[in-house]
C-alpha positions, 0 to 999 in steps of 0.5 A, a space after each residue: 189827104 195830105 197833112 198841113 205844113 205847120 207854121 214855124 217860128 224860125 228856120 231852126 224850128 223848121 229844120 228840127 221839124 223836117 229832121 223828124 218828118 217825111 215830106 211825103 206826109 205833107 206833099 204829093 211828090 207825084 204832082 211836083 214839077 222841076 223848078 228852074 232858076 236860070 239866074 241863080 248863082 251857086 254859092 261857092 266855098 273856098 277849099 284848100 287842096 294839095 296837088 303835086 306841082 307837076 300836076 298843077 303845071 300840067 293843068 296850067 298848060 291845058 288851061 292855057 290851050 283853052 284860054 281859061 284859068 286853071 282853077 276854072 278848068 279844074 271845076 270843069 274836070 270835076 263837074 264832068 267826072 261827077 256827071 259821069 259817076 252819077 250815070 
């Protein structure tokens, strides 16, 4: 039998609890089902990155051919590479 998850006063208390405890003591992960949130929009974080001017111009040219903003094309390229590296 698994332990009961305690009630928490706030998120900070919950965060501290889970930092010291293994969730498998409380949940049977073999019975877990993958959740799907099709309408959930990912949170975005703005970053600053220095790239050579020639690389940015090449990205803009490629993006123009695909009719997408170059920043969007960069996200596509990064997502594809991350997916490839995870395999």
